[in-house]
N, C-alpha and C positions, 0 to 999 in steps of 0.2 A: 198290451199285457203288463208291461213294466211301468207304465204311466210316465214315460220320459217326455220332456219338452224337446223341441228341436235342438236347443243347446245341449241338453243331456245326451241326445243321440250322437251329437258331434263329439262330446267328451268320451262317451263309451267307444265310439269308432276309433278315436285316437288312442285310447287305452288298449284296444284290441291290437292295433298296429304296433304300438310300442312293446307290448308284451310278446307279440310274435317275433319282432326284431330281436328282443333279448333272448328268447328261446333259440332262435336261429344262430345268433352269435355265440351263445354259451353252451348249447346242448347238441346242435346238429352234428358237428364233426365228431365229438366223443361217441355219440350214439351210432353214427355211421361206421366208425372204426370198430366198435364193440359188436354190433349186430349185422353189419353189412347193409347194402343198398335195398334189397327187397324187403327185409324186415323193418328197416327204418321207414320205408314208404308205407308198409302195412300199419305200423304204429301211428304214423301221421294220419292215414285214412281213418283208422279207428278213432283217433282223438277228434277228428273233424266230425265223424258220425255222432259221437257222444255230445260234442258241443252243439251241433245243430239240433239234434233230438232234444237236448236239454233246453234249448231256447223255446221249444214248443211245449215243453212239459210245465204245467202250472205249478208244480211243487219244487222245481229246481231253482236255486238262487242264480241270479244273473252272473255273479262273479265266478261260479263254478263252470257254467256254460262257456263264459268268455275265456277261462283258462284252458279248457279242453280245446276250444276252437282255435285259440292263438297257438297252442302247441301243435295242433294239426297243420295249421297254415305254415308254421315254421319248417315242418318236416316234409309234408306230402308234395307240394308243388316242385320242390327242389329235386326230388328223386325221379320224377317221371321222364324228363328228357334224357337223363343218364341211363335209366333202364332201357328206354327205347333205343338209344344209340348203341347200347351193348347187344341188343337183340337182333339187330339187322346188320347185314354186311356193310363194310366201309363204303362201298360204291353206292349204296342205297340210303345212307344216313341222311343226306340232305333232303331227299324226298320224304323220308319218314318223319323227320323233325319238322319239315314244312307242313306236312299233313297234320301232325299233332298241333301245331300252332293254329292252323285253320280251324280244326275241331274245337280247340280251346276258345278261340275268338267267337265262333258261331254260338257256342254254349253260353258265352257271356252276354250275347244278344238275346237268345231264346229263353234261357232259364229265368231271367227276371220277369218276362211276360207271363210265362207259365206259372211261376211261383206267386206272382201278384194275383193271378186268377184264383189260385188255391187259398191265398191269404184272405181274399175278399169273402170267400165262402166260410172259412174257419181259420183264424190266424195261426193256430198251432199246427195245422195241417201242412203248411208250406215248410216249416222247419222239420216236421216228422218225415215228410217225403224226401227232403234233402238229406237228412240223416240216414234214411233207409238206402238211398242211392249210394251214399258214401260207404255204407256197410257192404253193399254189393262190390264196390271197388276194393274194399279191404279184403273181402273174401277172395277176389280174383288175385290180389297180391299174395295172399297166403298160399293159394294153390300154386302160383308161380314159384314161390319160395320152396315149396315142397317138391316141385318138379325140376328145379334147377340144382345141379350138383354144387355143393359148397366149394368155393375156390380156396386154395391154401393161402393166398395172399389177399390182403385188404386193399381197398381202393387207393389209399394215400401212402402205401408203403412200398409200392413197386419201384424197382431201380432199373435204369436203362441197361440194356444188354451190352451196348458198346459205348465206350467212353471216347470222346474226342480229345486229341492231345492239347 
């Protein structure tokens, strides 16, 4: 769709990664402090959905899709393990995080096979389905945010209860 050569694909992939790194270094922590973990995850999932859907839309410019995608990559994956760790009792966190890692790795194997099949049928379809799935995840995070009472303290401002001499 974009008429890129293999070298161009490499350059674009590197640009995605650099942009995601810059977003994570410069924006993740301020957004986390301002909006909290569930809302930051929601924003990241929404940005990923927009970026993926944009890659499948013939009228969206590549730079716009890349910007949304990189912003989402900077925010979303960093929030999931922490949200999960907060949602389960301390005695079950290892099991929960291990299960999340397994699901994540299985999806990294299965999704390219599935998406390649969609791509061979109609290239934009793979990106639209990916974007739609991320929209479902964003909706789930929004519901989680609505159902979770807002804490008075933010993630990085907690002070220990007891000080050691």
